[in-house]
C-alpha distance (Angstrom), angle and dihedral (degrees) to the residues before:
residue distance angle dihedral
M1 . . .
D2 3.78 . .
Q3 3.76 116.7 .
V4 3.79 115.9 -104.9
L5 3.81 109.4 -111.6
P6 3.80 116.4 -139.7
N7 3.79 122.0 -138.2
T8 3.81 121.0 -98.7
P9 3.83 108.0 -58.4
V10 3.78 114.4 -105.2
W11 3.78 96.3 -123.8
Y12 3.81 90.6 54.3
T13 3.80 87.7 60.1
V14 3.81 93.0 46.1
L15 3.80 92.1 52.0
A16 3.80 91.8 45.1
E17 3.81 91.8 52.3
S18 3.80 92.4 48.8
F19 3.81 93.3 46.9
S20 3.81 91.1 49.1
C21 3.80 93.9 49.7
V22 3.80 93.6 46.5
L23 3.82 89.8 49.1
Y24 3.81 94.4 55.6
V25 3.81 94.4 39.0
L26 3.81 89.4 56.0
L27 3.79 90.5 47.9
L28 3.79 93.5 49.4
E29 3.79 97.3 43.0
Q30 3.83 96.3 38.6
R31 3.79 89.4 -149.2
A32 3.80 141.2 82.0
F33 3.80 123.2 -89.1
T34 3.78 118.1 -83.2
R35 3.79 119.8 -141.0
R36 3.80 91.2 -100.0
K37 3.79 92.3 51.6
A38 3.81 92.5 44.9
L39 3.82 90.2 51.5
A40 3.82 91.1 48.8
A41 3.81 90.3 49.7
L42 3.82 91.4 51.2
L43 3.81 92.2 49.4
I44 3.80 91.7 49.3
F45 3.81 90.1 47.2
G46 3.80 88.5 54.1
G47 3.80 90.1 50.2
Q48 3.81 90.3 52.3
C49 3.81 91.2 51.1
L50 3.81 92.0 50.6
Y51 3.80 92.8 46.2
F52 3.79 96.1 51.1
K53 3.80 92.6 40.8
Y54 3.81 99.1 50.5
L55 3.81 112.3 7.1
G56 3.79 109.5 29.7
G57 3.80 96.4 80.3
V58 3.81 93.0 44.0
F59 3.79 93.3 51.4
Y60 3.80 91.7 46.9
D61 3.81 91.2 53.2
W62 3.81 89.7 52.0
I63 3.78 104.5 42.4
G64 3.81 105.1 9.0
P65 3.84 115.2 -149.6
G66 3.79 88.8 2.3
A67 3.80 86.4 79.1
M68 3.82 87.0 79.9
I69 3.81 89.0 81.4
A70 3.83 92.7 74.7
P71 3.84 97.8 56.1
Y72 3.79 89.2 40.7
L73 3.82 91.4 54.6
L74 3.80 89.4 49.6
M75 3.81 89.0 52.5
F76 3.78 90.7 46.6
S77 3.81 89.0 55.1
Y78 3.83 88.4 63.4
F79 3.80 88.9 62.5
A80 3.82 93.5 39.2
F81 3.81 92.1 57.2
C82 3.81 100.8 32.5
C83 3.84 105.7 37.5
R84 3.80 132.7 65.9
C85 3.82 96.9 -158.0
D86 3.82 124.0 111.0
W87 3.80 121.2 -78.4
R88 3.81 95.2 -104.9
K89 3.76 91.5 57.4
K90 3.82 90.4 47.8
I91 3.82 90.9 53.3
Y92 3.80 90.8 45.2
Y93 3.80 95.9 52.2
A94 3.80 91.8 41.6
I95 3.82 87.3 59.4
R96 3.79 90.9 49.9
A97 3.81 90.7 48.0
F98 3.82 90.7 49.2
V99 3.82 93.6 54.1
L100 3.80 91.0 44.1
A101 3.80 90.1 51.9
E102 3.81 90.9 52.5
F103 3.80 89.1 51.6
L104 3.81 94.2 47.2
A105 3.81 93.4 49.2
S106 3.82 94.8 45.5
L107 3.81 93.2 44.6
E108 3.80 92.2 48.5
W109 3.81 91.1 50.3
S110 3.82 92.1 47.5
V111 3.80 91.0 50.5
H112 3.79 90.2 46.3
L113 3.79 91.7 53.0
R114 3.81 91.6 48.7
I115 3.80 104.7 42.5
G116 3.80 101.0 15.4
P117 3.81 96.0 87.9
W118 3.84 90.1 57.1
L119 3.80 94.4 53.2
P120 3.82 128.2 77.1
E121 3.78 109.5 -91.0
L122 3.80 94.4 -116.7
W123 3.81 91.4 53.1
Q124 3.78 100.5 42.7
E125 3.79 100.3 90.7
A126 3.81 97.2 31.5
A127 3.80 93.3 50.6
C128 3.81 93.1 46.4
L129 3.80 93.2 47.2
L130 3.79 92.7 48.3
L131 3.80 92.5 46.2
V132 3.80 97.2 47.0
Y133 3.80 107.4 28.9
G134 3.79 95.5 37.1
S135 3.80 98.4 45.0
I136 3.82 96.5 41.7
C137 3.81 94.2 46.8
L138 3.81 92.5 48.0
L139 3.81 90.9 47.5
L140 3.80 92.9 49.8
Y141 3.80 92.4 44.6
G142 3.79 89.8 56.4
M143 3.81 92.7 45.9
E144 3.80 96.2 45.0
R145 3.80 100.0 39.2
N146 3.79 97.4 78.3
T147 3.80 94.5 38.9
I148 3.80 95.6 49.7
G149 3.81 93.1 37.3
E150 3.81 91.9 58.4
S151 3.79 94.4 49.6
L152 3.80 108.4 34.1
E153 3.80 88.5 132.5
M154 3.78 96.0 52.2
R155 3.78 117.2 123.2
I156 3.79 123.8 -126.9
T157 3.79 108.2 -137.9
P158 3.82 123.6 -151.4
S159 3.82 89.4 -106.9
N160 3.84 90.4 53.6
L161 3.78 89.8 49.3
F162 3.80 93.2 48.1
A163 3.82 92.8 48.8
S164 3.81 93.1 50.1
A165 3.83 92.0 46.2
L166 3.80 90.4 49.9
I167 3.81 91.5 50.7
G168 3.80 92.6 46.2
F169 3.81 95.2 48.3
G170 3.81 92.6 44.4
I171 3.80 92.5 50.6
Y172 3.80 91.9 47.4
L173 3.81 92.5 52.6
S174 3.80 94.0 43.2
S175 3.79 95.4 48.3
G176 3.81 95.6 49.8
W177 3.80 99.6 36.5
G178 3.79 97.9 81.9
I179 3.78 94.8 50.6
V180 3.79 100.8 39.5
Y181 3.81 93.9 47.4
A182 3.80 98.5 34.0
P183 3.84 111.1 145.1
Q184 3.77 91.3 -132.6
E185 3.76 141.0 17.7
V186 3.79 114.8 -63.8
T187 3.80 104.0 -109.9
G188 3.78 143.1 152.0
E189 3.77 123.6 -19.0
Y190 3.79 90.6 -17.5
G191 3.79 90.4 59.0
I192 3.80 93.8 45.9
A193 3.81 90.2 49.9
L194 3.80 90.1 49.3
F195 3.79 92.0 51.6
F196 3.80 90.2 46.0
T197 3.82 90.2 52.2
R198 3.78 89.1 50.3
T199 3.81 89.1 53.2
L200 3.81 91.6 50.8
I201 3.81 90.9 51.2
N202 3.80 91.0 51.3
L203 3.81 89.7 46.8
A204 3.80 88.5 53.5
G205 3.81 88.5 53.1
V206 3.81 92.3 51.6
V207 3.81 91.0 48.5
M208 3.81 92.9 46.9
L209 3.81 93.1 50.4
Y210 3.80 90.9 45.4
A211 3.81 91.0 51.5
H212 3.81 90.3 45.9
N213 3.80 90.9 51.0
T214 3.81 91.5 47.6
Q215 3.78 89.8 53.2
I216 3.81 91.8 49.4
C217 3.80 90.7 50.1
K218 3.79 91.9 47.2
L219 3.81 92.2 51.5
Y220 3.81 90.8 46.8
I221 3.81 93.2 50.6
N222 3.81 92.1 45.7
N223 3.81 91.4 50.4
E224 3.79 90.4 47.5
L225 3.80 91.2 49.7
R226 3.80 91.3 50.0
S227 3.81 90.0 50.2
V228 3.80 91.8 50.4
E229 3.80 91.5 48.2
S230 3.80 89.7 49.5
I231 3.81 90.0 53.0
L232 3.80 90.8 50.1
R233 3.81 91.4 51.6
N234 3.82 92.3 46.6
Q235 3.80 92.4 50.2
Y236 3.80 90.1 51.2
K237 3.81 91.5 49.9
Q238 3.80 89.5 47.8
Y239 3.80 89.4 52.6
Q240 3.81 91.1 52.2
L241 3.80 91.4 51.0
S242 3.79 91.3 45.2
Q243 3.79 91.3 51.3
E244 3.80 91.1 52.9
C245 3.82 92.6 46.4
I246 3.80 94.0 47.1
D247 3.80 91.7 48.0
L248 3.78 88.9 51.9
I249 3.81 91.8 46.7
N250 3.81 91.5 49.8
F251 3.80 91.1 49.0
K252 3.79 92.0 50.4
Y253 3.81 91.1 42.5
H254 3.78 94.4 55.9
D255 3.79 91.9 42.5
L256 3.80 92.3 50.5
K257 3.80 92.1 43.5
H258 3.80 91.6 57.8
Q259 3.80 91.0 47.3
I260 3.81 91.1 52.2
H261 3.79 90.5 52.2
L262 3.80 89.2 53.3
W263 3.81 92.1 47.6
Q264 3.80 91.5 48.5
G265 3.80 89.6 56.5
E266 3.77 91.2 50.8
A267 3.81 97.5 40.6
G268 3.75 110.0 117.4
S269 3.82 104.0 -169.6
Q270 3.79 132.5 52.7
R271 3.80 89.4 -123.0
H272 3.81 91.8 58.9
R273 3.81 91.9 47.7
Q274 3.82 91.0 49.4
Y275 3.79 91.2 49.4
L276 3.82 91.6 50.8
Q277 3.81 90.6 47.9
E278 3.81 90.8 53.9
L279 3.80 90.2 48.1
Q280 3.81 89.5 50.6
E281 3.82 91.2 52.8
K282 3.79 92.3 49.2
I283 3.79 96.3 52.4
D284 3.82 92.5 44.1
G285 3.78 87.7 76.4
Y286 3.78 90.8 64.2
S287 3.80 98.5 57.4
L288 3.80 120.4 109.1
Q289 3.80 100.1 -95.1
Q290 3.81 101.8 165.8
H291 3.80 117.5 95.3
T292 3.79 105.6 165.5
G293 3.78 98.1 149.8
N294 3.80 91.9 -103.1
D295 3.80 118.0 88.2
V296 3.79 94.3 -156.8
L297 3.78 92.4 50.5
D298 3.81 90.1 46.5
T299 3.80 89.7 57.8
I300 3.81 94.6 46.7
L301 3.81 94.9 47.2
T302 3.79 92.6 45.0
E303 3.80 91.7 51.8
K304 3.80 91.8 48.7
E305 3.81 90.8 47.1
L306 3.80 90.2 55.1
I307 3.81 89.9 50.7
C308 3.82 90.9 47.9
K309 3.79 90.3 50.0
Q310 3.80 90.2 55.6
K311 3.82 92.2 47.4
H312 3.83 94.3 44.2
I313 3.81 93.2 -115.1
Q314 3.80 120.8 148.8
I315 3.80 111.8 -136.8
T316 3.79 123.0 -177.4
S317 3.77 124.3 -174.8
V318 3.79 135.8 -169.6
V319 3.77 101.9 -177.7
N320 3.78 133.9 165.2
G321 3.78 97.6 -164.2
A322 3.80 94.0 178.9
L323 3.81 88.6 74.1
L324 3.82 89.3 66.0
A325 3.79 96.3 54.7
F326 3.82 90.8 110.0
L327 3.82 92.8 61.5
P328 3.81 117.7 96.0
L329 3.78 114.0 -114.4
E330 3.82 93.7 -112.3
D331 3.81 92.8 52.5
L332 3.80 92.7 47.7
C333 3.81 90.6 51.0
A334 3.79 92.2 48.0
I335 3.81 95.6 48.9
F336 3.80 98.6 47.9
G337 3.80 96.0 29.7
N338 3.81 94.9 54.9
A339 3.81 95.8 37.1
L340 3.80 94.6 49.8
D341 3.82 93.0 42.3
N342 3.80 88.9 55.4
A343 3.81 92.2 46.1
I344 3.82 92.8 48.9
E345 3.80 91.6 47.8
A346 3.82 91.2 50.9
A347 3.81 93.7 45.5
E348 3.79 91.2 49.5
Q349 3.81 89.9 62.0
I350 3.82 92.3 63.1
T351 3.80 111.9 97.4
D352 3.81 95.7 -157.0
V353 3.82 104.3 78.4
E354 3.82 91.5 -158.1
K355 3.81 89.6 63.8
R356 3.78 95.8 52.4
L357 3.79 95.1 108.3
I358 3.81 133.7 157.3
R359 3.80 126.9 178.9
V360 3.81 126.2 -166.5
V361 3.80 121.8 -169.4
V362 3.81 129.2 174.9
H363 3.81 117.5 178.0
Q364 3.77 141.5 143.5
A365 3.79 121.2 -95.7
H366 3.79 111.4 -173.8
N367 3.82 106.0 -58.3
C368 3.78 93.7 -17.4
V369 3.76 136.8 78.0
M370 3.80 115.1 -128.1
I371 3.80 119.5 -149.9
Q372 3.79 114.3 -168.3
I373 3.79 123.1 179.5
E374 3.81 118.7 178.5
N375 3.77 133.9 179.8
Y376 3.77 130.5 -175.5
T377 3.79 113.1 -114.9
E378 3.78 137.2 -179.2
A379 3.79 94.7 -166.4
H380 3.78 121.7 93.4
R381 3.79 108.0 -124.7
S382 3.79 119.8 -170.0
I383 3.79 116.2 -144.9
N384 3.83 108.8 -139.1
G385 3.77 120.6 177.7
G386 3.81 92.0 -7.4
L387 3.83 94.0 -58.9
P388 3.80 131.5 80.5
P389 3.82 117.6 -123.5
T390 3.79 117.2 -100.4
T391 3.79 116.0 -97.8
K392 3.82 92.9 -145.8
R393 3.80 117.8 109.4
D394 3.78 91.0 -132.0
S395 3.80 104.4 49.8
T396 3.80 94.5 176.2
F397 3.80 94.9 90.4
H398 3.79 99.0 23.6
G399 3.78 137.3 70.9
Y400 3.80 95.0 60.2
G401 3.81 96.6 109.0
L402 3.80 94.8 83.1
K403 3.79 90.6 36.8
S404 3.78 90.0 57.6
I405 3.82 89.5 51.1
Q406 3.80 89.9 48.7
Y407 3.80 89.6 49.3
I408 3.83 91.9 51.9
A409 3.81 92.7 46.6
A410 3.80 91.1 52.2
K411 3.80 90.7 46.8
H412 3.82 89.5 58.6
Q413 3.84 93.2 44.7
G414 3.78 90.3 -105.8
M415 3.78 134.9 116.8
M416 3.78 140.5 -125.8
A417 3.79 128.0 -149.6
V418 3.79 133.6 179.8
D419 3.78 129.4 -160.9
C420 3.79 137.9 172.8
K421 3.79 118.0 -154.7
N422 3.79 137.7 142.1
N423 3.83 90.0 9.4
W424 3.80 92.4 -58.6
F425 3.78 123.6 116.4
I426 3.80 106.4 -150.1
L427 3.78 126.9 -163.4
K428 3.82 116.4 -170.1
I429 3.78 125.7 -173.3
M430 3.79 121.4 -177.6
L431 3.79 118.8 -168.7
P432 3.82 128.7 177.7
I433 3.79 108.4 -115.9
G434 3.78 110.6 -108.5
């Protein structure tokens, strides 16, 4: 008579769930565990052991497949304690970790049943665990690292969450149905085939969730790219309008300046001459003062200076615009347009007018051109993932200004960095010349 085959051992499942959670936590956080996170992981691991040892069977007898909610909540607690992402993303990756754990445990047990009898008894479980858990986790880490790393800021929508939950619950029911409700004891080749089928179903769940996640990431990146391209086009259009306005202002300025000179010569009283002198001083602020060696940059800086003048912001610039001659017009507009718009917006929030300060520096550093734009700030801004969070209430359509600059810097084999220290927000862009 064929030997009766037991179901997957409990501690295989516990280890699989812990490995899965640790895998995705490392991918999401992009850093090693801290002591606090390691302690939380150990406590949750202990809770999983106690649940499967004493309560799992009781819950399953009461509510059937609904008992899955308890181990899932324990897995979710890994993400709740160890990750800083929003709650939807924690639920989403807990579902992915749950399905992966089911696959790891069922695959390990299938391998154990197949090759275990040919291995020494002391090595059976260790060899199977090392082969399955180690190889699968390393493979998935390599596959997921680039995908998750490129889209750590992506949002999980309710429809994404519902689809992943539906896949996870369907896979869980399908994989356990044949064994739980088998018409006879699971034995022999029939039992091994049943366990192997269960493994294939769990593998299908892992593949489906991976494909679903890839699609979400692809849509997120495409939407982000479209937003960046839209910003680049808008900055270019703004430059064209600014050029026309500044040309008109300069034309009117020179025309009015000559008329004032004529009026001053004809003014009879001291009062009239004083009035014309004051008028002369007022319009002097609207002449084209920037001469950086780059006509495009002259227009952008002049426009921003006029805006700063209206908002009582002091802007100083030491710019060698000739160094940026290799940049296409659209990229030059996007870099300085977005950076200065952000700096002006931040400076405008400061109540003390004397502290509304912006500095712009462009100089050569070895074979690179360094662009540095700084603004005084009184707000504490955390730098996460190389970029500060947007200050807009609705962040869905905002926060792409710095991303567009980062995109342009990477396109020209350069780099962008931001920092906030001593009440100064500093944006640095380094581009190879030519």
